[in-house]
py3Dmol code that shows the C-alpha trace and the ligand (Angstrom):
import py3Dmol

protein = """\
ATOM      1  CA  MET A   1      67.880  55.180  89.210  1.00  0.00           C
ATOM      2  CA  ALA A   2      66.246  54.470  92.567  1.00  0.00           C
ATOM      3  CA  ASN A   3      62.596  55.616  92.560  1.00  0.00           C
ATOM      4  CA  ARG A   4      63.170  58.428  90.122  1.00  0.00           C
ATOM      5  CA  THR A   5      61.095  58.328  86.916  1.00  0.00           C
ATOM      6  CA  PRO A   6      63.501  58.761  83.993  1.00  0.00           C
ATOM      7  CA  LEU A   7      62.965  61.805  81.790  1.00  0.00           C
ATOM      8  CA  LEU A   8      63.815  61.528  78.111  1.00  0.00           C
ATOM      9  CA  ALA A   9      63.544  65.032  76.701  1.00  0.00           C
ATOM     10  CA  GLY A  10      64.033  65.970  73.054  1.00  0.00           C
ATOM     11  CA  ASN A  11      65.530  69.418  72.535  1.00  0.00           C
ATOM     12  CA  TRP A  12      64.570  70.373  68.981  1.00  0.00           C
ATOM     13  CA  LYS A  13      66.765  73.505  69.091  1.00  0.00           C
ATOM     14  CA  MET A  14      65.965  75.845  66.160  1.00  0.00           C
ATOM     15  CA  ASN A  15      64.429  73.119  63.997  1.00  0.00           C
ATOM     16  CA  LEU A  16      60.886  72.258  62.837  1.00  0.00           C
ATOM     17  CA  ASN A  17      58.374  75.040  62.172  1.00  0.00           C
ATOM     18  CA  HIS A  18      54.900  74.813  63.697  1.00  0.00           C
ATOM     19  CA  VAL A  19      53.479  72.870  60.734  1.00  0.00           C
ATOM     20  CA  GLU A  20      56.307  70.333  60.869  1.00  0.00           C
ATOM     21  CA  ALA A  21      56.015  70.176  64.663  1.00  0.00           C
ATOM     22  CA  ALA A  22      52.419  68.965  64.413  1.00  0.00           C
ATOM     23  CA  GLY A  23      53.458  66.030  62.235  1.00  0.00           C
ATOM     24  CA  VAL A  24      56.422  65.077  64.401  1.00  0.00           C
ATOM     25  CA  VAL A  25      54.428  65.092  67.638  1.00  0.00           C
ATOM     26  CA  GLN A  26      51.654  62.994  66.086  1.00  0.00           C
ATOM     27  CA  LYS A  27      54.119  60.478  64.716  1.00  0.00           C
ATOM     28  CA  LEU A  28      55.902  60.328  68.071  1.00  0.00           C
ATOM     29  CA  ALA A  29      52.618  59.589  69.855  1.00  0.00           C
ATOM     30  CA  TRP A  30      51.614  56.861  67.370  1.00  0.00           C
ATOM     31  CA  THR A  31      55.038  55.254  67.517  1.00  0.00           C
ATOM     32  CA  LEU A  32      55.068  55.255  71.319  1.00  0.00           C
ATOM     33  CA  ALA A  33      51.576  53.729  71.348  1.00  0.00           C
ATOM     34  CA  ASP A  34      52.725  50.976  68.933  1.00  0.00           C
ATOM     35  CA  MET A  35      55.646  50.269  71.265  1.00  0.00           C
ATOM     36  CA  ASN A  36      53.287  49.989  74.280  1.00  0.00           C
ATOM     37  CA  TYR A  37      54.801  53.003  75.989  1.00  0.00           C
ATOM     38  CA  GLU A  38      53.821  53.455  79.641  1.00  0.00           C
ATOM     39  CA  LYS A  39      54.378  56.936  80.970  1.00  0.00           C
ATOM     40  CA  ASP A  40      54.904  55.769  84.549  1.00  0.00           C
ATOM     41  CA  LYS A  41      58.063  53.936  83.457  1.00  0.00           C
ATOM     42  CA  ALA A  42      59.699  56.813  81.591  1.00  0.00           C
ATOM     43  CA  GLU A  43      58.565  60.332  80.872  1.00  0.00           C
ATOM     44  CA  ALA A  44      58.777  61.602  77.283  1.00  0.00           C
ATOM     45  CA  ALA A  45      59.026  65.342  76.640  1.00  0.00           C
ATOM     46  CA  VAL A  46      59.577  67.587  73.650  1.00  0.00           C
ATOM     47  CA  ILE A  47      61.370  70.898  74.149  1.00  0.00           C
ATOM     48  CA  VAL A  48      60.323  72.958  71.182  1.00  0.00           C
ATOM     49  CA  PRO A  49      60.890  76.427  69.660  1.00  0.00           C
ATOM     50  CA  PHE A  50      58.640  79.151  71.091  1.00  0.00           C
ATOM     51  CA  THR A  51      56.665  79.384  67.848  1.00  0.00           C
ATOM     52  CA  ASP A  52      55.749  75.670  68.064  1.00  0.00           C
ATOM     53  CA  ILE A  53      54.484  75.616  71.629  1.00  0.00           C
ATOM     54  CA  ARG A  54      50.861  76.535  70.965  1.00  0.00           C
ATOM     55  CA  VAL A  55      50.325  73.933  68.265  1.00  0.00           C
ATOM     56  CA  VAL A  56      52.163  71.252  70.258  1.00  0.00           C
ATOM     57  CA  GLN A  57      50.053  72.089  73.315  1.00  0.00           C
ATOM     58  CA  THR A  58      46.819  71.915  71.314  1.00  0.00           C
ATOM     59  CA  ILE A  59      47.625  68.511  69.808  1.00  0.00           C
ATOM     60  CA  ILE A  60      48.981  66.940  72.983  1.00  0.00           C
ATOM     61  CA  GLU A  61      46.167  68.175  75.208  1.00  0.00           C
ATOM     62  CA  GLY A  62      43.433  67.690  72.587  1.00  0.00           C
ATOM     63  CA  ASP A  63      44.400  64.067  71.958  1.00  0.00           C
ATOM     64  CA  LYS A  64      45.497  63.425  75.559  1.00  0.00           C
ATOM     65  CA  MET A  65      48.912  62.283  74.381  1.00  0.00           C
ATOM     66  CA  PRO A  66      51.246  61.024  77.127  1.00  0.00           C
ATOM     67  CA  ILE A  67      53.953  63.511  76.150  1.00  0.00           C
ATOM     68  CA  ALA A  68      55.117  66.540  78.120  1.00  0.00           C
ATOM     69  CA  PHE A  69      56.300  69.677  76.402  1.00  0.00           C
ATOM     70  CA  GLY A  70      58.361  72.700  77.207  1.00  0.00           C
ATOM     71  CA  ALA A  71      60.530  75.593  76.069  1.00  0.00           C
ATOM     72  CA  GLN A  72      64.227  76.020  75.387  1.00  0.00           C
ATOM     73  CA  ASP A  73      64.816  79.296  77.237  1.00  0.00           C
ATOM     74  CA  VAL A  74      63.077  82.026  79.230  1.00  0.00           C
ATOM     75  CA  SER A  75      63.626  85.662  80.148  1.00  0.00           C
ATOM     76  CA  VAL A  76      65.019  86.719  83.515  1.00  0.00           C
ATOM     77  CA  HIS A  77      62.437  89.525  83.457  1.00  0.00           C
ATOM     78  CA  ASP A  78      58.742  89.307  84.325  1.00  0.00           C
ATOM     79  CA  ALA A  79      57.311  91.753  81.755  1.00  0.00           C
ATOM     80  CA  GLY A  80      57.977  95.061  80.062  1.00  0.00           C
ATOM     81  CA  ALA A  81      60.358  96.631  77.568  1.00  0.00           C
ATOM     82  CA  TYR A  82      62.452  93.570  76.711  1.00  0.00           C
ATOM     83  CA  THR A  83      61.965  93.203  72.971  1.00  0.00           C
ATOM     84  CA  GLY A  84      62.137  89.624  71.777  1.00  0.00           C
ATOM     85  CA  GLU A  85      61.975  88.037  75.221  1.00  0.00           C
ATOM     86  CA  ILE A  86      59.443  85.493  76.494  1.00  0.00           C
ATOM     87  CA  SER A  87      58.483  85.420  80.183  1.00  0.00           C
ATOM     88  CA  SER A  88      57.987  82.426  82.437  1.00  0.00           C
ATOM     89  CA  GLU A  89      54.351  83.456  82.953  1.00  0.00           C
ATOM     90  CA  MET A  90      53.776  83.295  79.175  1.00  0.00           C
ATOM     91  CA  LEU A  91      55.191  79.771  79.090  1.00  0.00           C
ATOM     92  CA  ALA A  92      53.184  78.695  82.124  1.00  0.00           C
ATOM     93  CA  LYS A  93      50.020  80.005  80.457  1.00  0.00           C
ATOM     94  CA  LEU A  94      50.734  77.600  77.576  1.00  0.00           C
ATOM     95  CA  ASN A  95      50.989  74.748  80.110  1.00  0.00           C
ATOM     96  CA  CYS A  96      54.677  74.132  79.524  1.00  0.00           C
ATOM     97  CA  ARG A  97      55.920  71.619  82.074  1.00  0.00           C
ATOM     98  CA  TYR A  98      59.636  72.087  81.430  1.00  0.00           C
ATOM     99  CA  VAL A  99      61.926  74.959  80.543  1.00  0.00           C
ATOM    100  CA  VAL A 100      65.561  74.338  79.636  1.00  0.00           C
ATOM    101  CA  VAL A 101      67.899  76.929  81.136  1.00  0.00           C
ATOM    102  CA  GLY A 102      71.635  77.344  80.613  1.00  0.00           C
ATOM    103  CA  HIS A 103      71.993  75.153  77.541  1.00  0.00           C
ATOM    104  CA  SER A 104      75.616  75.338  76.384  1.00  0.00           C
ATOM    105  CA  GLU A 105      74.485  77.040  73.172  1.00  0.00           C
ATOM    106  CA  ARG A 106      72.892  79.840  75.242  1.00  0.00           C
ATOM    107  CA  ARG A 107      76.044  80.085  77.333  1.00  0.00           C
ATOM    108  CA  GLU A 108      78.286  80.127  74.236  1.00  0.00           C
ATOM    109  CA  TYR A 109      76.326  82.377  71.852  1.00  0.00           C
ATOM    110  CA  HIS A 110      74.421  84.581  74.312  1.00  0.00           C
ATOM    111  CA  GLY A 111      76.966  84.978  77.095  1.00  0.00           C
ATOM    112  CA  GLU A 112      74.830  83.343  79.765  1.00  0.00           C
ATOM    113  CA  ASP A 113      76.720  82.601  82.970  1.00  0.00           C
ATOM    114  CA  ASP A 114      75.749  80.664  86.090  1.00  0.00           C
ATOM    115  CA  ALA A 115      74.195  83.762  87.703  1.00  0.00           C
ATOM    116  CA  ILE A 116      71.868  84.272  84.729  1.00  0.00           C
ATOM    117  CA  VAL A 117      71.040  80.572  84.609  1.00  0.00           C
ATOM    118  CA  ASN A 118      70.264  80.686  88.337  1.00  0.00           C
ATOM    119  CA  ALA A 119      67.977  83.710  87.837  1.00  0.00           C
ATOM    120  CA  LYS A 120      66.175  81.955  84.980  1.00  0.00           C
ATOM    121  CA  ALA A 121      65.718  78.771  87.025  1.00  0.00           C
ATOM    122  CA  LYS A 122      64.134  80.870  89.794  1.00  0.00           C
ATOM    123  CA  LYS A 123      61.699  82.441  87.332  1.00  0.00           C
ATOM    124  CA  VAL A 124      60.693  79.009  86.013  1.00  0.00           C
ATOM    125  CA  LEU A 125      60.107  77.706  89.537  1.00  0.00           C
ATOM    126  CA  ALA A 126      58.137  80.802  90.517  1.00  0.00           C
ATOM    127  CA  ALA A 127      55.794  80.106  87.596  1.00  0.00           C
ATOM    128  CA  ALA A 128      55.290  76.499  88.824  1.00  0.00           C
ATOM    129  CA  MET A 129      57.190  74.864  85.963  1.00  0.00           C
ATOM    130  CA  THR A 130      60.247  72.621  86.146  1.00  0.00           C
ATOM    131  CA  PRO A 131      63.637  73.903  85.023  1.00  0.00           C
ATOM    132  CA  ILE A 132      66.008  71.573  83.241  1.00  0.00           C
ATOM    133  CA  ILE A 133      69.285  73.215  84.254  1.00  0.00           C
ATOM    134  CA  CYS A 134      72.222  72.443  81.964  1.00  0.00           C
ATOM    135  CA  VAL A 135      75.828  72.209  83.066  1.00  0.00           C
ATOM    136  CA  GLY A 136      78.895  70.726  81.413  1.00  0.00           C
ATOM    137  CA  GLU A 137      82.530  71.295  80.582  1.00  0.00           C
ATOM    138  CA  LYS A 138      84.267  72.203  77.339  1.00  0.00           C
ATOM    139  CA  LEU A 139      86.903  69.985  75.771  1.00  0.00           C
ATOM    140  CA  GLU A 140      89.898  71.925  77.199  1.00  0.00           C
ATOM    141  CA  ILE A 141      88.651  71.341  80.728  1.00  0.00           C
ATOM    142  CA  ARG A 142      88.011  67.662  80.075  1.00  0.00           C
ATOM    143  CA  LYS A 143      91.565  67.341  78.691  1.00  0.00           C
ATOM    144  CA  GLU A 144      92.999  69.039  81.796  1.00  0.00           C
ATOM    145  CA  GLY A 145      91.117  66.494  83.938  1.00  0.00           C
ATOM    146  CA  THR A 146      89.387  69.192  86.007  1.00  0.00           C
ATOM    147  CA  HIS A 147      85.882  68.491  84.654  1.00  0.00           C
ATOM    148  CA  VAL A 148      84.348  67.255  87.911  1.00  0.00           C
ATOM    149  CA  ALA A 149      85.482  70.309  89.880  1.00  0.00           C
ATOM    150  CA  PHE A 150      84.371  72.590  87.044  1.00  0.00           C
ATOM    151  CA  VAL A 151      80.881  71.113  86.841  1.00  0.00           C
ATOM    152  CA  LEU A 152      80.481  71.171  90.632  1.00  0.00           C
ATOM    153  CA  GLY A 153      81.376  74.869  90.546  1.00  0.00           C
ATOM    154  CA  GLN A 154      78.580  75.369  88.012  1.00  0.00           C
ATOM    155  CA  ILE A 155      76.207  73.425  90.271  1.00  0.00           C
ATOM    156  CA  ASP A 156      77.017  75.697  93.228  1.00  0.00           C
ATOM    157  CA  GLY A 157      76.240  78.729  91.059  1.00  0.00           C
ATOM    158  CA  VAL A 158      73.076  77.551  89.352  1.00  0.00           C
ATOM    159  CA  LEU A 159      71.474  76.196  92.547  1.00  0.00           C
ATOM    160  CA  ALA A 160      72.353  79.204  94.737  1.00  0.00           C
ATOM    161  CA  GLY A 161      69.456  80.452  96.844  1.00  0.00           C
ATOM    162  CA  LEU A 162      67.081  77.608  95.953  1.00  0.00           C
ATOM    163  CA  THR A 163      65.317  75.631  98.660  1.00  0.00           C
ATOM    164  CA  ALA A 164      65.792  71.905  99.146  1.00  0.00           C
ATOM    165  CA  GLU A 165      62.181  71.392  98.085  1.00  0.00           C
ATOM    166  CA  GLN A 166      62.742  73.281  94.831  1.00  0.00           C
ATOM    167  CA  VAL A 167      65.919  71.356  94.062  1.00  0.00           C
ATOM    168  CA  ALA A 168      64.273  68.003  94.768  1.00  0.00           C
ATOM    169  CA  GLY A 169      61.754  68.702  92.007  1.00  0.00           C
ATOM    170  CA  LEU A 170      64.018  70.047  89.298  1.00  0.00           C
ATOM    171  CA  VAL A 171      66.119  68.395  86.623  1.00  0.00           C
ATOM    172  CA  ILE A 172      69.850  68.836  86.079  1.00  0.00           C
ATOM    173  CA  ALA A 173      71.256  67.950  82.666  1.00  0.00           C
ATOM    174  CA  TYR A 174      74.947  67.107  82.546  1.00  0.00           C
ATOM    175  CA  GLU A 175      75.971  67.864  78.973  1.00  0.00           C
ATOM    176  CA  PRO A 176      79.688  67.809  78.228  1.00  0.00           C
ATOM    177  CA  VAL A 177      80.020  70.456  75.536  1.00  0.00           C
ATOM    178  CA  TRP A 178      82.449  68.315  73.517  1.00  0.00           C
ATOM    179  CA  ALA A 179      79.731  65.663  73.143  1.00  0.00           C
ATOM    180  CA  ILE A 180      76.913  67.936  71.961  1.00  0.00           C
ATOM    181  CA  GLY A 181      76.095  67.568  68.291  1.00  0.00           C
ATOM    182  CA  THR A 182      79.516  66.059  67.614  1.00  0.00           C
ATOM    183  CA  GLY A 183      78.595  62.381  67.492  1.00  0.00           C
ATOM    184  CA  GLU A 184      81.160  61.928  70.254  1.00  0.00           C
ATOM    185  CA  VAL A 185      79.245  60.424  73.157  1.00  0.00           C
ATOM    186  CA  ALA A 186      80.683  60.234  76.660  1.00  0.00           C
ATOM    187  CA  THR A 187      81.204  56.689  77.858  1.00  0.00           C
ATOM    188  CA  PRO A 188      78.681  55.398  80.407  1.00  0.00           C
ATOM    189  CA  ASP A 189      81.469  55.648  83.019  1.00  0.00           C
ATOM    190  CA  ASP A 190      82.147  59.293  82.069  1.00  0.00           C
ATOM    191  CA  ALA A 191      78.448  60.082  82.444  1.00  0.00           C
ATOM    192  CA  GLN A 192      78.222  58.279  85.784  1.00  0.00           C
ATOM    193  CA  GLU A 193      81.363  59.942  87.153  1.00  0.00           C
ATOM    194  CA  VAL A 194      79.939  63.445  86.770  1.00  0.00           C
ATOM    195  CA  CYS A 195      76.257  62.638  87.431  1.00  0.00           C
ATOM    196  CA  GLY A 196      77.291  60.822  90.633  1.00  0.00           C
ATOM    197  CA  ALA A 197      79.444  63.768  91.714  1.00  0.00           C
ATOM    198  CA  ILE A 198      76.539  66.159  91.064  1.00  0.00           C
ATOM    199  CA  ARG A 199      74.232  64.063  93.248  1.00  0.00           C
ATOM    200  CA  THR A 200      76.813  63.986  96.044  1.00  0.00           C
ATOM    201  CA  ARG A 201      77.173  67.780  95.799  1.00  0.00           C
ATOM    202  CA  VAL A 202      73.402  68.263  95.989  1.00  0.00           C
ATOM    203  CA  GLY A 203      73.482  66.150  99.171  1.00  0.00           C
ATOM    204  CA  GLU A 204      76.205  68.396 100.619  1.00  0.00           C
ATOM    205  CA  LEU A 205      74.472  71.640  99.626  1.00  0.00           C
ATOM    206  CA  PHE A 206      71.000  70.503 100.720  1.00  0.00           C
ATOM    207  CA  ASP A 207      70.419  67.046 102.227  1.00  0.00           C
ATOM    208  CA  ASP A 208      70.386  63.345 101.341  1.00  0.00           C
ATOM    209  CA  ALA A 209      66.646  63.245 100.647  1.00  0.00           C
ATOM    210  CA  THR A 210      67.003  66.062  98.103  1.00  0.00           C
ATOM    211  CA  ALA A 211      69.947  64.319  96.427  1.00  0.00           C
ATOM    212  CA  GLU A 212      67.913  61.118  96.227  1.00  0.00           C
ATOM    213  CA  LYS A 213      65.006  62.895  94.513  1.00  0.00           C
ATOM    214  CA  VAL A 214      66.663  65.273  92.025  1.00  0.00           C
ATOM    215  CA  ARG A 215      66.713  63.898  88.483  1.00  0.00           C
ATOM    216  CA  ILE A 216      70.023  64.118  86.634  1.00  0.00           C
ATOM    217  CA  GLN A 217      70.121  63.632  82.878  1.00  0.00           C
ATOM    218  CA  TYR A 218      73.032  63.011  80.571  1.00  0.00           C
ATOM    219  CA  GLY A 219      73.087  64.824  77.225  1.00  0.00           C
ATOM    220  CA  GLY A 220      75.455  64.653  74.278  1.00  0.00           C
ATOM    221  CA  SER A 221      74.961  62.610  71.097  1.00  0.00           C
ATOM    222  CA  VAL A 222      72.471  60.212  72.692  1.00  0.00           C
ATOM    223  CA  LYS A 223      70.908  57.800  70.186  1.00  0.00           C
ATOM    224  CA  SER A 224      68.822  54.650  70.398  1.00  0.00           C
ATOM    225  CA  SER A 225      72.041  52.645  69.947  1.00  0.00           C
ATOM    226  CA  ASN A 226      73.813  54.070  73.018  1.00  0.00           C
ATOM    227  CA  VAL A 227      71.014  55.149  75.378  1.00  0.00           C
ATOM    228  CA  ALA A 228      70.544  51.842  77.224  1.00  0.00           C
ATOM    229  CA  ASP A 229      74.134  51.664  78.489  1.00  0.00           C
ATOM    230  CA  ILE A 230      74.028  55.269  79.646  1.00  0.00           C
ATOM    231  CA  MET A 231      70.652  54.790  81.344  1.00  0.00           C
ATOM    232  CA  ALA A 232      72.006  51.724  83.158  1.00  0.00           C
ATOM    233  CA  GLN A 233      74.215  54.005  85.276  1.00  0.00           C
ATOM    234  CA  PRO A 234      72.871  54.460  88.821  1.00  0.00           C
ATOM    235  CA  ASP A 235      72.951  58.264  88.849  1.00  0.00           C
ATOM    236  CA  VAL A 236      71.677  58.851  85.317  1.00  0.00           C
ATOM    237  CA  ASP A 237      67.924  59.488  85.352  1.00  0.00           C
ATOM    238  CA  GLY A 238      67.330  60.343  81.752  1.00  0.00           C
ATOM    239  CA  ALA A 239      68.696  62.028  78.684  1.00  0.00           C
ATOM    240  CA  LEU A 240      68.486  65.411  77.015  1.00  0.00           C
ATOM    241  CA  VAL A 241      68.560  64.560  73.331  1.00  0.00           C
ATOM    242  CA  GLY A 242      69.253  67.007  70.532  1.00  0.00           C
ATOM    243  CA  GLY A 243      69.671  65.810  66.942  1.00  0.00           C
ATOM    244  CA  ALA A 244      68.196  62.352  67.452  1.00  0.00           C
ATOM    245  CA  SER A 245      64.946  63.805  68.814  1.00  0.00           C
ATOM    246  CA  LEU A 246      64.031  65.329  65.444  1.00  0.00           C
ATOM    247  CA  ASP A 247      63.199  61.862  64.101  1.00  0.00           C
ATOM    248  CA  PRO A 248      60.091  60.714  65.988  1.00  0.00           C
ATOM    249  CA  VAL A 249      60.756  56.997  65.453  1.00  0.00           C
ATOM    250  CA  GLU A 250      64.337  57.296  66.676  1.00  0.00           C
ATOM    251  CA  PHE A 251      63.235  59.412  69.645  1.00  0.00           C
ATOM    252  CA  ALA A 252      60.518  56.882  70.532  1.00  0.00           C
ATOM    253  CA  ARG A 253      63.213  54.169  70.588  1.00  0.00           C
ATOM    254  CA  ILE A 254      65.238  56.347  72.957  1.00  0.00           C
ATOM    255  CA  VAL A 255      62.205  56.814  75.226  1.00  0.00           C
ATOM    256  CA  MET A 256      61.757  53.019  75.221  1.00  0.00           C
ATOM    257  CA  PHE A 257      65.444  52.566  76.071  1.00  0.00           C
ATOM    258  CA  ASP A 258      64.999  49.423  78.123  1.00  0.00           C
ATOM    259  CA  LYS A 259      62.983  47.582  75.444  1.00  0.00           C
ATOM    260  CA  LYS A 260      65.243  47.234  72.430  1.00  0.00           C
TER     261      LYS A 260
END
"""
ligand_1 = """\
10
PEP
C 71.513 69.000 73.237
O 71.279 69.864 72.417
O 71.169 69.180 74.406
C 72.194 67.781 72.795
C 72.579 66.928 73.702
O 72.400 67.639 71.438
P 72.860 66.291 70.659
O 72.020 65.162 71.227
O 72.576 66.568 69.227
O 74.308 66.080 70.967
"""
view = py3Dmol.view(width=600, height=400)
view.addModel(protein, "pdb")
view.setStyle({"model": 0}, {"cartoon": {"style": "trace"}})
view.addModel(ligand_1, "xyz")
view.setStyle({"model": 1}, {"stick": {}})
view.zoomTo()
view.show()
């Protein structure tokens, strides 16, 4: 993990309304405090539905909780006649630190490709937030054995036109689609194989210093029972956690992965 601060981010997906969100964030903060959480050792973040952001912001900032927060998607447009869309400036105004772009569910159900994901990442960066850019292969590709080449192709697309400085500060989430929400977690070696290859590719596309700084998460059925072995891999700098992040006690255990 070198000098990179791990990022454990909980993607709530379309779960928890704003009333429920308030309770979950408070319980997460109390649980982390009970576990003597230190934010310099690992960063905890909640990635919440748009309708929850304001209440989550108010609680976290009001009580100075050591938890970052962010959004699950963003528009490629800045403003105007795009009914239903949310701009990066709107999210920045709510003090979001992170915005997930290119989650496999957006790619699958909303037809997002690497060019759209790249455009969204640029909007997030332009608004001074940090994109968490998701990549990952489907089961057919994993079975064919071409998963590394496939993911590196995604990396080339989603990072196109970014500067080394921008890439050094962002987060890449390697999420094999077959492991998301299925209970089927990649082995620590599987996670390391692809996360290591991504870091090498970032070094080739940019430079070694950028590769050393960029944070690469693993995502796919992470739980408190499997997180430590995954986090022990040298190129895994955190986890993007779906289902298990809805339970604040379980998510706190994931954040405290090295203190079972
Ligand atoms: C995700 O949604 O990014 C995810 C990894 O989900 P889960 O942890 O439920 O597999």
